[in-house]
DRENPA-3360 file (N, C-alpha, C; in nm, 2 decimals, always signed):
BEGIN
1 = MTDRRAGH = -8.20/+20.64/+0.54/-8.04/+20.61/+0.57/-8.05/+20.70/+0.69 ~ -8.07/+20.86/+0.66/-8.05/+20.95/+0.76/-8.12/+20.93/+0.89 ~ -8.29/+20.82/+0.85/-8.36/+20.84/+0.97/-8.27/+20.75/+1.08 ~ -8.19/+20.60/+1.00/-8.13/+20.52/+1.08/-8.02/+20.55/+1.15 ~ -7.95/+20.65/+1.06/-7.84/+20.72/+1.17/-7.86/+20.79/+1.26 ~ -7.94/+20.86/+1.25/-7.99/+20.95/+1.40/-8.07/+20.85/+1.49 ~ -8.11/+20.75/+1.44/-8.17/+20.69/+1.56/-8.05/+20.57/+1.67 ~ -7.93/+20.55/+1.57/-7.84/+20.51/+1.63/-7.77/+20.60/+1.70;
9 = DRRRRPSR = -7.72/+20.72/+1.65/-7.67/+20.79/+1.75/-7.74/+20.79/+1.88 ~ -7.89/+20.83/+1.90/-7.93/+20.83/+2.02/-7.96/+20.72/+2.08 ~ -7.91/+20.62/+2.04/-7.87/+20.52/+2.10/-7.76/+20.51/+2.19 ~ -7.70/+20.53/+2.12/-7.55/+20.56/+2.17/-7.50/+20.66/+2.30 ~ -7.58/+20.78/+2.28/-7.59/+20.90/+2.37/-7.61/+20.83/+2.50 ~ -7.56/+20.87/+2.64/-7.57/+20.79/+2.76/-7.67/+20.87/+2.84 ~ -7.72/+20.80/+2.89/-7.81/+20.85/+2.97/-7.78/+20.99/+3.11 ~ -7.88/+21.05/+3.10/-7.85/+21.16/+3.22/-7.83/+21.10/+3.37;
17 = ATVIVVAV = -7.86/+20.97/+3.39/-7.85/+20.92/+3.51/-7.72/+20.81/+3.48 ~ -7.67/+20.76/+3.40/-7.52/+20.74/+3.34/-7.45/+20.82/+3.40 ~ -7.47/+20.96/+3.34/-7.35/+21.07/+3.34/-7.35/+21.05/+3.53 ~ -7.44/+21.09/+3.58/-7.47/+21.13/+3.73/-7.39/+21.01/+3.79 ~ -7.39/+20.90/+3.78/-7.35/+20.77/+3.83/-7.20/+20.78/+3.79 ~ -7.15/+20.82/+3.70/-7.03/+20.81/+3.65/-6.93/+20.93/+3.77 ~ -7.05/+21.03/+3.75/-6.97/+21.12/+3.81/-6.92/+21.08/+3.94 ~ -7.05/+21.05/+4.02/-7.05/+21.02/+4.19/-6.94/+20.89/+4.20;
25 = LIVVAVGG = -6.94/+20.81/+4.14/-6.80/+20.74/+4.15/-6.67/+20.77/+4.11 ~ -6.66/+20.90/+4.02/-6.52/+20.93/+4.05/-6.51/+21.01/+4.18 ~ -6.61/+21.10/+4.20/-6.57/+21.18/+4.35/-6.55/+21.07/+4.49 ~ -6.65/+21.00/+4.45/-6.59/+20.88/+4.55/-6.49/+20.84/+4.55 ~ -6.43/+20.77/+4.43/-6.26/+20.74/+4.45/-6.18/+20.85/+4.43 ~ -6.21/+20.95/+4.41/-6.10/+21.08/+4.45/-6.05/+21.06/+4.59 ~ -6.19/+21.09/+4.67/-6.22/+21.14/+4.81/-6.15/+20.96/+4.88 ~ -6.16/+20.88/+4.79/-6.10/+20.75/+4.89/-5.96/+20.75/+4.90;
33 = ATAIAYFT = -5.90/+20.83/+4.76/-5.77/+20.79/+4.75/-5.68/+20.92/+4.84 ~ -5.80/+21.06/+4.88/-5.72/+21.15/+4.94/-5.73/+21.09/+5.07 ~ -5.84/+21.01/+5.11/-5.86/+21.00/+5.26/-5.75/+20.92/+5.33 ~ -5.70/+20.78/+5.20/-5.57/+20.69/+5.24/-5.47/+20.73/+5.25 ~ -5.41/+20.87/+5.16/-5.32/+20.94/+5.15/-5.29/+21.03/+5.28 ~ -5.41/+21.05/+5.33/-5.43/+21.16/+5.46/-5.40/+21.08/+5.61 ~ -5.46/+20.93/+5.57/-5.43/+20.87/+5.72/-5.34/+20.73/+5.72 ~ -5.30/+20.72/+5.58/-5.19/+20.55/+5.59/-5.09/+20.59/+5.63;
41 = PLMSVRNV = -5.02/+20.53/+5.71/-4.86/+20.52/+5.73/-4.77/+20.49/+5.62 ~ -4.84/+20.44/+5.52/-4.75/+20.43/+5.41/-4.71/+20.53/+5.33 ~ -4.77/+20.66/+5.35/-4.71/+20.79/+5.28/-4.68/+20.89/+5.44 ~ -4.61/+20.82/+5.55/-4.55/+20.91/+5.60/-4.44/+20.94/+5.62 ~ -4.41/+21.03/+5.70/-4.23/+21.11/+5.65/-4.17/+20.98/+5.74 ~ -4.05/+20.96/+5.62/-3.99/+20.85/+5.68/-3.83/+20.92/+5.66 ~ -3.82/+21.03/+5.57/-3.69/+21.07/+5.53/-3.71/+21.21/+5.52 ~ -3.60/+21.27/+5.52/-3.60/+21.45/+5.54/-3.47/+21.48/+5.47;
49 = DVVGTRVV = -3.46/+21.56/+5.34/-3.37/+21.61/+5.26/-3.35/+21.74/+5.25 ~ -3.24/+21.78/+5.27/-3.17/+21.94/+5.28/-3.11/+21.93/+5.13 ~ -3.16/+22.09/+5.10/-3.07/+22.13/+4.96/-3.04/+22.23/+4.97 ~ -2.94/+22.31/+4.91/-2.94/+22.45/+4.90/-2.80/+22.51/+5.01 ~ -2.75/+22.41/+5.08/-2.68/+22.45/+5.20/-2.56/+22.46/+5.15 ~ -2.50/+22.55/+5.23/-2.34/+22.56/+5.19/-2.25/+22.60/+5.30 ~ -2.32/+22.72/+5.37/-2.23/+22.73/+5.51/-2.31/+22.70/+5.66 ~ -2.46/+22.65/+5.61/-2.57/+22.60/+5.70/-2.53/+22.50/+5.74;
57 = DRNDVIAT = -2.52/+22.40/+5.83/-2.48/+22.31/+5.87/-2.61/+22.22/+5.87 ~ -2.63/+22.11/+5.80/-2.75/+22.06/+5.72/-2.83/+21.96/+5.87 ~ -2.75/+21.95/+5.97/-2.77/+21.88/+6.08/-2.86/+21.98/+6.12 ~ -2.80/+22.10/+6.17/-2.91/+22.20/+6.25/-2.99/+22.25/+6.13 ~ -3.02/+22.24/+6.05/-3.19/+22.23/+5.95/-3.29/+22.16/+5.97 ~ -3.18/+22.02/+6.00/-3.35/+21.90/+6.05/-3.33/+21.94/+6.20 ~ -3.24/+21.99/+6.25/-3.26/+21.98/+6.42/-3.40/+22.07/+6.42 ~ -3.32/+22.17/+6.33/-3.47/+22.25/+6.37/-3.61/+22.28/+6.32;
65 = AQAPTGTP = -3.56/+22.21/+6.18/-3.74/+22.17/+6.14/-3.80/+22.11/+6.17 ~ -3.77/+22.00/+6.29/-3.85/+21.92/+6.41/-3.99/+21.83/+6.28 ~ -3.95/+21.80/+6.20/-4.01/+21.73/+6.13/-4.06/+21.63/+6.20 ~ -4.22/+21.58/+6.17/-4.30/+21.47/+6.25/-4.27/+21.36/+6.17 ~ -4.12/+21.27/+6.25/-4.18/+21.13/+6.16/-4.24/+21.06/+6.17 ~ -4.31/+20.99/+6.12/-4.40/+20.89/+6.07/-4.56/+20.95/+6.08 ~ -4.53/+21.09/+6.09/-4.67/+21.15/+6.07/-4.72/+21.13/+5.86 ~ -4.83/+21.11/+5.84/-4.89/+21.13/+5.69/-4.83/+21.23/+5.65;
73 = LLQVDTGA = -4.74/+21.25/+5.53/-4.74/+21.39/+5.46/-4.83/+21.49/+5.46 ~ -4.95/+21.44/+5.41/-5.04/+21.52/+5.40/-5.09/+21.61/+5.53 ~ -5.07/+21.57/+5.65/-5.09/+21.62/+5.79/-4.95/+21.73/+5.83 ~ -4.86/+21.75/+5.75/-4.77/+21.79/+5.78/-4.79/+21.91/+5.76 ~ -4.74/+21.99/+5.86/-4.74/+22.15/+5.82/-4.63/+22.21/+5.76 ~ -4.64/+22.20/+5.65/-4.50/+22.27/+5.56/-4.44/+22.38/+5.59 ~ -4.56/+22.52/+5.64/-4.57/+22.62/+5.64/-4.48/+22.65/+5.80 ~ -4.50/+22.58/+5.88/-4.43/+22.57/+5.99/-4.34/+22.55/+6.03;
81 = IADRVAAI = -4.30/+22.43/+5.96/-4.14/+22.40/+5.94/-4.04/+22.52/+5.84 ~ -4.10/+22.57/+5.75/-4.01/+22.66/+5.69/-3.98/+22.78/+5.80 ~ -4.10/+22.82/+5.84/-4.12/+22.95/+5.96/-3.99/+22.90/+6.04 ~ -3.98/+22.73/+6.08/-3.85/+22.75/+6.20/-3.74/+22.74/+6.14 ~ -3.75/+22.69/+6.05/-3.58/+22.70/+5.96/-3.55/+22.84/+5.88 ~ -3.65/+22.95/+5.88/-3.60/+23.05/+5.85/-3.57/+23.12/+5.94 ~ -3.61/+23.09/+6.09/-3.51/+23.12/+6.20/-3.39/+23.13/+6.22 ~ -3.32/+23.03/+6.13/-3.17/+23.04/+6.11/-3.12/+23.13/+6.08;
89 = PAVEQVTV = -3.01/+23.23/+6.18/-2.94/+23.35/+6.11/-2.93/+23.36/+5.96 ~ -2.83/+23.30/+5.94/-2.80/+23.25/+5.80/-2.87/+23.22/+5.68 ~ -3.05/+23.19/+5.68/-3.12/+23.16/+5.61/-3.20/+23.27/+5.59 ~ -3.16/+23.28/+5.45/-3.27/+23.42/+5.36/-3.37/+23.33/+5.36 ~ -3.42/+23.24/+5.28/-3.59/+23.20/+5.25/-3.54/+23.05/+5.26 ~ -3.66/+22.97/+5.25/-3.69/+22.86/+5.30/-3.83/+22.78/+5.24 ~ -3.83/+22.70/+5.16/-3.94/+22.62/+5.07/-3.94/+22.50/+5.12 ~ -4.07/+22.41/+5.15/-4.05/+22.28/+5.23/-4.15/+22.22/+5.10;
97 = ERSYPSTL = -4.13/+22.10/+5.05/-4.25/+22.05/+4.98/-4.25/+21.89/+4.99 ~ -4.38/+21.85/+4.98/-4.35/+21.67/+5.02/-4.34/+21.59/+4.90 ~ -4.25/+21.52/+4.92/-4.23/+21.44/+4.78/-4.27/+21.29/+4.82 ~ -4.37/+21.28/+4.74/-4.44/+21.11/+4.81/-4.29/+21.00/+4.75 ~ -4.32/+20.88/+4.81/-4.44/+20.87/+4.94/-4.40/+20.89/+5.06 ~ -4.29/+20.95/+5.09/-4.24/+20.96/+5.21/-4.12/+21.03/+5.24 ~ -4.10/+21.17/+5.18/-3.98/+21.21/+5.17/-4.05/+21.37/+5.20 ~ -3.99/+21.47/+5.28/-4.01/+21.61/+5.33/-3.86/+21.63/+5.25;
105 = TIDVTERT = -3.87/+21.77/+5.15/-3.75/+21.84/+5.13/-3.72/+21.95/+5.15 ~ -3.66/+22.01/+5.24/-3.64/+22.12/+5.26/-3.52/+22.23/+5.15 ~ -3.56/+22.33/+5.12/-3.52/+22.39/+4.99/-3.46/+22.51/+5.09 ~ -3.33/+22.52/+5.13/-3.25/+22.65/+5.18/-3.22/+22.77/+5.08 ~ -3.21/+22.88/+5.09/-3.17/+22.97/+5.01/-3.08/+23.05/+5.13 ~ -2.93/+23.05/+5.13/-2.85/+23.12/+5.24/-2.85/+23.30/+5.22 ~ -2.83/+23.34/+5.29/-2.80/+23.46/+5.29/-2.66/+23.47/+5.20 ~ -2.60/+23.59/+5.14/-2.53/+23.64/+5.06/-2.45/+23.72/+5.16;
113 = PLVTVDHD = -2.27/+23.71/+5.19/-2.26/+23.82/+5.24/-2.21/+23.94/+5.15 ~ -2.24/+24.05/+5.19/-2.15/+24.15/+5.11/-2.07/+24.25/+5.15 ~ -2.11/+24.28/+5.28/-2.02/+24.43/+5.38/-1.99/+24.37/+5.52 ~ -1.89/+24.40/+5.59/-1.89/+24.43/+5.72/-1.97/+24.55/+5.78 ~ -1.97/+24.54/+5.88/-2.05/+24.69/+5.96/-2.04/+24.72/+6.09 ~ -2.01/+24.84/+6.15/-2.03/+24.83/+6.32/-2.13/+24.85/+6.36 ~ -2.15/+24.73/+6.47/-2.34/+24.75/+6.48/-2.36/+24.66/+6.66 ~ -2.39/+24.78/+6.71/-2.36/+24.75/+6.86/-2.24/+24.74/+6.96;
121 = GQIGVMDR = -2.15/+24.80/+6.90/-2.02/+24.77/+6.94/-1.93/+24.62/+6.89 ~ -2.00/+24.59/+6.82/-1.92/+24.47/+6.73/-1.93/+24.47/+6.56 ~ -1.85/+24.38/+6.59/-1.89/+24.40/+6.39/-1.97/+24.27/+6.29 ~ -2.04/+24.37/+6.24/-2.15/+24.27/+6.18/-2.11/+24.24/+6.05 ~ -2.16/+24.10/+6.01/-2.18/+24.05/+5.85/-2.30/+24.10/+5.81 ~ -2.35/+24.18/+5.70/-2.46/+24.23/+5.66/-2.45/+24.14/+5.49 ~ -2.59/+24.11/+5.47/-2.67/+24.07/+5.34/-2.69/+24.15/+5.25 ~ -2.73/+24.12/+5.14/-2.77/+24.19/+5.02/-2.91/+24.26/+5.05;
129 = LGVVYERF = -3.00/+24.23/+5.17/-3.12/+24.31/+5.23/-3.09/+24.42/+5.32 ~ -2.98/+24.39/+5.36/-2.93/+24.47/+5.50/-2.93/+24.42/+5.63 ~ -2.95/+24.29/+5.60/-2.97/+24.25/+5.73/-2.87/+24.16/+5.81 ~ -2.83/+24.20/+5.93/-2.69/+24.18/+6.01/-2.72/+24.06/+6.06 ~ -2.66/+23.95/+6.00/-2.70/+23.81/+6.06/-2.61/+23.74/+6.14 ~ -2.47/+23.79/+6.16/-2.35/+23.72/+6.21/-2.23/+23.86/+6.27 ~ -2.22/+23.83/+6.41/-2.17/+23.92/+6.48/-2.06/+23.88/+6.53 ~ -1.92/+23.95/+6.54/-1.82/+23.92/+6.60/-1.75/+24.04/+6.74;
137 = DDRKSLPA = -1.69/+24.02/+6.77/-1.63/+24.10/+6.89/-1.57/+24.20/+6.85 ~ -1.47/+24.15/+6.75/-1.37/+24.29/+6.65/-1.32/+24.21/+6.55 ~ -1.24/+24.30/+6.44/-1.24/+24.29/+6.31/-1.13/+24.11/+6.35 ~ -1.04/+24.12/+6.43/-1.00/+24.05/+6.44/-1.02/+23.90/+6.44 ~ -1.19/+23.90/+6.52/-1.23/+23.77/+6.56/-1.27/+23.72/+6.37 ~ -1.28/+23.79/+6.33/-1.37/+23.76/+6.17/-1.30/+23.67/+6.11 ~ -1.37/+23.55/+6.07/-1.32/+23.43/+5.97/-1.28/+23.49/+5.84 ~ -1.18/+23.44/+5.79/-1.13/+23.48/+5.66/-1.20/+23.52/+5.57;
145 = DAAALPAL = -1.30/+23.44/+5.50/-1.44/+23.57/+5.42/-1.50/+23.66/+5.46 ~ -1.52/+23.67/+5.61/-1.59/+23.79/+5.62/-1.48/+23.91/+5.61 ~ -1.37/+23.87/+5.68/-1.25/+23.95/+5.69/-1.23/+24.02/+5.52 ~ -1.22/+23.95/+5.45/-1.23/+24.01/+5.32/-1.32/+24.08/+5.26 ~ -1.45/+24.11/+5.32/-1.57/+24.15/+5.31/-1.53/+24.35/+5.26 ~ -1.58/+24.43/+5.20/-1.54/+24.56/+5.25/-1.64/+24.60/+5.34 ~ -1.61/+24.68/+5.40/-1.68/+24.78/+5.50/-1.78/+24.87/+5.50 ~ -1.89/+24.87/+5.56/-2.01/+24.97/+5.55/-1.98/+25.06/+5.64;
153 = VTDRPGTG = -1.97/+25.21/+5.54/-1.96/+25.34/+5.63/-2.07/+25.43/+5.62 ~ -2.19/+25.45/+5.69/-2.29/+25.51/+5.69/-2.31/+25.53/+5.79 ~ -2.41/+25.66/+5.81/-2.42/+25.69/+5.95/-2.57/+25.60/+6.01 ~ -2.67/+25.52/+5.91/-2.74/+25.47/+5.98/-2.77/+25.35/+5.92 ~ -2.70/+25.28/+5.93/-2.69/+25.11/+5.86/-2.83/+25.03/+5.91 ~ -2.86/+25.00/+5.78/-2.98/+24.93/+5.78/-3.07/+24.89/+5.71 ~ -3.16/+24.77/+5.74/-3.27/+24.77/+5.58/-3.32/+24.87/+5.58 ~ -3.40/+24.94/+5.65/-3.47/+25.09/+5.62/-3.38/+25.18/+5.59;
161 = DPTTMAVL = -3.26/+25.17/+5.53/-3.20/+25.31/+5.52/-3.16/+25.32/+5.36 ~ -3.17/+25.43/+5.34/-3.20/+25.41/+5.16/-3.03/+25.43/+5.15 ~ -3.00/+25.50/+5.18/-2.82/+25.54/+5.18/-2.73/+25.34/+5.19 ~ -2.77/+25.28/+5.30/-2.75/+25.14/+5.33/-2.75/+25.07/+5.18 ~ -2.91/+25.08/+5.16/-2.93/+24.99/+5.05/-2.88/+25.03/+4.91 ~ -2.82/+25.15/+4.85/-2.77/+25.17/+4.76/-2.60/+25.12/+4.77 ~ -2.55/+25.14/+4.87/-2.46/+25.09/+4.88/-2.42/+24.92/+4.90 ~ -2.52/+24.87/+4.93/-2.51/+24.74/+4.90/-2.55/+24.70/+4.74;
169 = TVAQDLPG = -2.60/+24.77/+4.67/-2.65/+24.76/+4.54/-2.53/+24.75/+4.48 ~ -2.44/+24.86/+4.53/-2.29/+24.90/+4.47/-2.21/+24.75/+4.51 ~ -2.19/+24.73/+4.65/-2.09/+24.61/+4.64/-2.17/+24.48/+4.60 ~ -2.30/+24.50/+4.55/-2.33/+24.33/+4.47/-2.29/+24.31/+4.31 ~ -2.29/+24.47/+4.30/-2.24/+24.46/+4.14/-2.08/+24.49/+4.13 ~ -2.03/+24.48/+4.22/-1.90/+24.53/+4.13/-1.82/+24.40/+4.10 ~ -1.74/+24.40/+3.97/-1.69/+24.30/+4.00/-1.55/+24.25/+4.03 ~ -1.52/+24.10/+4.02/-1.45/+24.07/+4.14/-1.30/+24.13/+4.17;
177 = WLRERTVS = -1.24/+24.15/+4.07/-1.10/+24.21/+4.06/-1.16/+24.35/+4.15 ~ -1.26/+24.42/+4.15/-1.25/+24.56/+4.25/-1.26/+24.54/+4.40 ~ -1.35/+24.46/+4.38/-1.46/+24.42/+4.50/-1.33/+24.34/+4.62 ~ -1.20/+24.29/+4.53/-1.11/+24.26/+4.62/-1.02/+24.35/+4.67 ~ -1.04/+24.47/+4.61/-0.95/+24.62/+4.63/-0.99/+24.69/+4.71 ~ -1.14/+24.67/+4.71/-1.21/+24.78/+4.83/-1.21/+24.71/+5.00 ~ -1.12/+24.83/+5.05/-1.15/+24.84/+5.18/-1.28/+24.87/+5.21 ~ -1.31/+24.96/+5.19/-1.47/+25.02/+5.27/-1.54/+25.10/+5.14;
185 = IEASSPAD = -1.68/+25.05/+5.15/-1.77/+25.16/+5.08/-1.82/+25.26/+5.16 ~ -1.81/+25.40/+5.17/-1.85/+25.50/+5.25/-1.98/+25.58/+5.16 ~ -2.07/+25.63/+5.22/-2.16/+25.72/+5.17/-2.22/+25.79/+5.25 ~ -2.26/+25.92/+5.26/-2.37/+26.00/+5.31/-2.48/+26.02/+5.23 ~ -2.50/+25.99/+5.13/-2.63/+25.97/+5.07/-2.64/+25.86/+4.97 ~ -2.71/+25.85/+4.91/-2.75/+25.74/+4.80/-2.69/+25.81/+4.69 ~ -2.70/+25.91/+4.66/-2.57/+25.95/+4.55/-2.45/+26.03/+4.58 ~ -2.40/+25.97/+4.68/-2.25/+26.00/+4.75/-2.17/+25.93/+4.77;
193 = ITLALKSG = -2.17/+25.81/+4.68/-2.05/+25.68/+4.75/-1.95/+25.67/+4.72 ~ -1.82/+25.62/+4.77/-1.68/+25.64/+4.77/-1.62/+25.52/+4.81 ~ -1.59/+25.48/+4.71/-1.45/+25.33/+4.74/-1.37/+25.38/+4.84 ~ -1.28/+25.30/+4.92/-1.19/+25.34/+4.96/-1.09/+25.20/+4.88 ~ -1.02/+25.22/+4.84/-0.91/+25.10/+4.83/-0.83/+25.07/+4.90 ~ -0.75/+24.94/+4.90/-0.67/+24.92/+4.96/-0.52/+24.97/+4.95 ~ -0.49/+25.02/+4.82/-0.39/+25.10/+4.82/-0.39/+25.24/+4.85 ~ -0.50/+25.27/+4.92/-0.50/+25.42/+4.98/-0.55/+25.54/+4.90;
201 = RRAVWGDA = -0.60/+25.48/+4.77/-0.66/+25.54/+4.68/-0.82/+25.56/+4.69 ~ -0.89/+25.63/+4.63/-1.01/+25.66/+4.65/-1.10/+25.68/+4.51 ~ -1.24/+25.59/+4.51/-1.30/+25.65/+4.39/-1.43/+25.69/+4.44 ~ -1.45/+25.79/+4.32/-1.57/+25.88/+4.40/-1.71/+25.79/+4.29 ~ -1.80/+25.74/+4.35/-1.88/+25.66/+4.28/-2.01/+25.73/+4.22 ~ -2.02/+25.81/+4.31/-2.20/+25.84/+4.25/-2.26/+25.81/+4.37 ~ -2.40/+25.76/+4.26/-2.50/+25.69/+4.30/-2.45/+25.54/+4.27 ~ -2.55/+25.47/+4.23/-2.56/+25.31/+4.27/-2.56/+25.26/+4.10;
209 = ERTADKAE = -2.58/+25.32/+4.04/-2.62/+25.28/+3.88/-2.49/+25.31/+3.79 ~ -2.54/+25.19/+3.68/-2.40/+25.17/+3.61/-2.25/+25.16/+3.66 ~ -2.28/+25.01/+3.75/-2.14/+25.00/+3.83/-2.05/+24.97/+3.73 ~ -2.10/+24.85/+3.64/-2.01/+24.80/+3.52/-1.94/+24.89/+3.45 ~ -2.00/+25.00/+3.42/-1.95/+25.11/+3.37/-1.85/+25.20/+3.41 ~ -1.86/+25.22/+3.53/-1.78/+25.29/+3.63/-1.65/+25.19/+3.64 ~ -1.71/+25.05/+3.68/-1.58/+24.99/+3.72/-1.47/+24.97/+3.60 ~ -1.54/+24.99/+3.48/-1.44/+24.98/+3.37/-1.35/+25.12/+3.34;
217 = ALREVLKV = -1.45/+25.21/+3.38/-1.38/+25.38/+3.37/-1.27/+25.38/+3.47 ~ -1.29/+25.29/+3.61/-1.16/+25.31/+3.70/-1.08/+25.25/+3.67 ~ -1.07/+25.09/+3.58/-0.98/+25.03/+3.58/-0.86/+25.13/+3.46 ~ -0.91/+25.16/+3.36/-0.83/+25.29/+3.29/-0.76/+25.39/+3.37 ~ -0.85/+25.46/+3.45/-0.79/+25.56/+3.51/-0.67/+25.56/+3.63 ~ -0.71/+25.40/+3.70/-0.58/+25.33/+3.79/-0.43/+25.37/+3.74 ~ -0.46/+25.38/+3.57/-0.30/+25.36/+3.57/-0.25/+25.51/+3.55 ~ -0.33/+25.59/+3.59/-0.28/+25.71/+3.62/-0.21/+25.73/+3.77;
225 = KADEFNVS = -0.11/+25.78/+3.79/-0.05/+25.79/+3.94/-0.14/+25.90/+3.96 ~ -0.25/+25.90/+4.09/-0.32/+25.98/+4.17/-0.37/+25.90/+4.26 ~ -0.45/+26.02/+4.35/-0.47/+25.97/+4.49/-0.61/+25.99/+4.45 ~ -0.68/+26.02/+4.38/-0.85/+26.01/+4.39/-0.91/+25.98/+4.27 ~ -0.96/+25.93/+4.22/-1.05/+25.89/+4.09/-1.20/+25.93/+4.08 ~ -1.28/+26.01/+4.02/-1.43/+26.04/+4.03/-1.48/+25.97/+3.86 ~ -1.54/+25.85/+3.93/-1.60/+25.80/+3.77/-1.79/+25.82/+3.83 ~ -1.82/+25.89/+3.82/-1.93/+25.92/+3.86/-2.00/+25.91/+3.74;
233 = SPEFPAVK = -1.95/+25.99/+3.65/-2.02/+26.00/+3.53/-1.87/+25.91/+3.43 ~ -1.92/+25.80/+3.44/-1.78/+25.72/+3.37/-1.75/+25.71/+3.20 ~ -1.83/+25.84/+3.13/-1.76/+25.89/+3.00/-1.64/+25.98/+3.03 ~ -1.67/+26.06/+3.14/-1.56/+26.18/+3.15/-1.53/+26.12/+3.29 ~ -1.46/+26.03/+3.32/-1.38/+26.03/+3.44/-1.25/+26.12/+3.44 ~ -1.24/+26.16/+3.60/-1.15/+26.27/+3.65/-1.02/+26.20/+3.71 ~ -0.95/+26.29/+3.77/-0.82/+26.24/+3.86/-0.80/+26.35/+3.90 ~ -0.74/+26.29/+4.04/-0.70/+26.43/+4.15/-0.58/+26.40/+4.22;
% end
């Protein structure tokens, strides 16, 4: 019985030639499908979807993208489209994906405005990365949302300045109630940050660490009648 079973197993095992033929047929089928997808007009660009925009105009994104309508999706240079859209000042990041059978999806991440800054004789809006992406002639020209941002006051504001980046970290981490009360954030170094409040009072912040703890400490000491509050060590706040 053992010999018969072994013989039966040998008869069912496919030959090497059969395996090779099947493999070749699979490769041909895959290659043919890829060729069809690469050249067929049935899988060409007919729709362009834009997602993620709030401030940036969707039509501006589509116009800037210059998506090649009628071109098979596999032939579309998605990287080039992403680079063109990323050149829109208010855009931080872009991804472009093919959605079969006939759609390109452009996913936009807009810049997050954090502060305003004096920039080449104008007022600039700066994002979390230190990029000034909008400019206005003066503060009176600022739209309401930009006018509500705190002003950044440093010697060398910009992406390569450690002091600027420390201030932006604080601005991003401030709770809403405190951000609304802050007129400007001043700093002479990454460890010497001060908030100027709308009430005319000042909060000595120190470095960019522990913003949540410092904000809670400030909330408590603001109940005291004083002009300056030092919360650089939130466990031991001081007033002056």
